[in-house]
N, C-alpha and C positions, 0 to 999 in steps of 0.2 A: 783485183778490185780493192781500193784503199778504204778500209773501214776505220778511219781515225777522225778525231774531232777537227783536225786541220784541213781535211779534204773539203772540196767544194760541194755546193748544192746546185744541181742543174734544174732549170725551169724552162719548159718549152711550150710553144703554141704554134698554130698555123701562121700567125702573124703578130700583130701588136696587141691583140686582145689580152694575152696573158699578162701584160703590164698591169692590168687591174688586179691581178693576184700578186704580182711581184711587189707592188707598192706596200701591201700588207706584210709580206715576208721581210722586205727591206727594213720596214719600221720596227718589226718585232725582233729581228735578228741582226742587229747592226754590226756584229763582229764576224759574221760569216762571209766567206768567199762565194759570191753568187754569179752564176753563169746563165744568161738568158739567151735562148735560141728562138729566133723568129723565122719560121719556115715559109717566108713570104713568097719565095720563088715557086711554091706549090700551092699557095692559097687561092681560094678558100678550100678547106677540107670538106665543108658541108655539102658540096655537090659531087664529091668523089665516091667511088665504091668503097665498101668496107675493106676489101683486099688492098686497095690503093692506100687507104688511111693506115692500115696495119704496116704496110711496107715502109711508108714515110716515117711513122712513129718509131719503128725499130731502127731505121737508119739514123734518125736524130739521136735516139737514146744511145746507140752505139758510138756516135761521135762524142757525145758528152762523157761517156765512160772513158774514152781515150784522153779526156782532159782531166781525169781523176776526180770523179764525183762520189760522194758517199750517199747521196739521196737524189731522187728525181721527182720533180713535181710536174705532172701532166696538166698544165694550166689551160686545158682546152676541153670543153665538154664533148665535142665530136670525137676527139682522139681518145678520151677516157672511155666513152661508150663503145668504140670500135676496137681499141687496141690495148687497153691496160692489162687485160688478161694475158695477151701475147707477150707483153713486156715482162710481166711477172714470171711467166713460164720460162722465158729466155734467160733471165737473170734472177733466180730465186733468192739470192742473198741481198739483192739491192733493195734499199728502202724506197718504196714507190708510193706517192700520194696522188690520187686522181681528184677530179672535180665532177660533181653531179648537180643537176638542177635542184634548187632548194625547195623541194616539194614539202618536206616535213615542216620547216618553219613557216611556209606559206599556209599550210593546212591549219597550223596552230594559231595563225594571225587572222584569217578571214572571218568576217562576221556574216557575210552574205552566203557563204558556203560555195562560192564559185571563184576559182583561181585561174587566171590566164597564164599560160606558159609560153614565153617567147624563146625560140630556139632555132637551130638549123634543121633542115629536113633530115639529115643523117642522125642527129641526136634523137629526134622524135620518132624515127623509124626503128631505132635500135631496140633489141630485146631488153637491154639493161633498163632503158627508160620505161618500157611497157611493164616490166615487173615492179619497178619502183612506184609507178602510177597506180597500179592495181592494189599494191600493199597500202599506200597512203589513202586511197579512196575508201578502202574497206575499213581501215583503222579509224579514220577521222570523219567519215561520212561527208566528204566534200566532193565537188566535181571539178576536175581539171580540164580546161579547154586549151588544147595545144594550138599554137600558131607558128607555122614555119615562116621565118622572116627572110625570104629569098632576096638577095641583093644588098642586105644591110651591112654585112661584114665588109663587102667591097667598098662601100662608101666610107665606113669608119677607117679602113686601111688608108684611104686617100686623105684622111684628116677632115672629112666633111661632117663634123659633129652637129652643126646647126644650119646646114645649107637647106635651101628650099626643097631639094631633091630628097634629103634625109627626112625632113619633117613630113613631106608628102607620103613617103614610104611608111613611116611610123604611123601616120594617121590611118593609112589603109589597113595596117595590121592591128591597130588598137581598137578601131571602131567596132568590129564584130565582138571583141572581148567585152568591151564596155556595154554594148547592147544586150549581151547575155548576162549582165549583172556582176561581172568580175570586179571585186574590190581590192584584190591583191594580185600582183604581177610577179612572176618568177623570171629573172634574167638568166636564161638557160644557155648563155654563150658568154665567154669571158670578154668578148668585144663590147657587149651591150652596156656595161656600167658606164662607158664613156659617153653614152647618149642618155644617161639617166635623167639629167635636167630637162632635156627635150621631151622625154616620155612623161615626166611629171607635169610639165606645162601643158601638154596635149590633153592629159587626163583632166586637169583642172578646167581647161577651156571647153572640152567636149562633154564631160560628165558633170561639171560643176562641183567637183570634189577631187581631192587627191586619192591616189591608190597607194596602198602599202607596196613597197618594192623590195624584193628579196634578192640580194647579191651574196654569193657563197664564198667570196674571197677570204673573209675573216675566218670562216669555218675551216677552210683548207689550211690556213696558217696555224690554227690551233692544233689540228691533227698532225701537221709537220712537227710542231714543237713537242707534242706528246711522244712521237716516235723517236725523235732525236734524243730526248731525255731518257726514254726507256732503254736506249742502247748506249747511253753515255757518249753521244756523238755531238752534243752541242758545244760549239767553240765559245769558251768563256773569256778569252783574253785576246789582245791584239786588235789592230784595225781591220775592219771589213773591207771588201772590195766588190766591184761589180764590173762584169764584162759582157758585152753583147755580141751575138753572132747572127748573121742573116744570110739567107740564100737569095736575096734580092738586093735592093739598093741600100748601101751603107748609110747614105744621107737620110733616107726615109726613116730608118730605125733611130738614127741620131736625133732627128727632129721629133719623133714620137717620144723618146726619152725626155727631151727638153720641154716640149709643150704639155705633155700629159703628166709627167712626174717631176719636172724641174730637176732632172738629173742629167749629167753629161759624162757618162762612162765611155771608155774605149769601145768602139764597135768594129768588128772585123767582118768583111764580106767573104763568103765562101762560094766557090763554084758549085753548081748543083751536083757535080759528080763527087764532091768532097763529103757530102752528107745526104 
């Protein structure tokens, strides 16, 4: 396992959602070699069993390690909840950063005392989420209202950020939260920041007011920076680079890079047996 500053940083998600985290990392660490892995051939993770998610996460992490990474960012809430412990146990020397729903900043922002949490069923059903929710509700005396957004990841993967189907689905999930007085929303899946504008528009239209929206991509990047600096692994010179890998369509990931991030890196398609 290469633990040198010149080694790469691996970032993975079940699909394109982790690009919402990658954009923060790419901006903050322009000199790093970044490898983004979209496991779209197995997406979505949210409707799979915990054992299946662990298997896929270990397979993707193993592939990225063969590419020579010094750090791994699990840019997927579902994979973090189900598999990050297994990754850390398998490779204890690897620097690993996960992502969790931003319950703490949401609890600090809400004025109504009610926070809506938009996430996948797997994330909301995880013990990791249950413990975090219990801790934050006790510490801040707030109420978290979870909402599983079944089907939303699939629409975002197709690039349908503002389609009638996406807006209708978001309305169905947001109405109960707004009716219960939620004034703050946690985007508990890395796909969801890409429909943030649609969410904001629906809140303004249905509730007559905006909701505070919490996206944890920046927090993940700050944690990655801290850990790299603590181990003297931050690359300080030379040009950075970005490469994409996918277990589905290469053109789909290329289009996502271009339309969502205005980036055009090399993208390699892997057979499902390769990762």
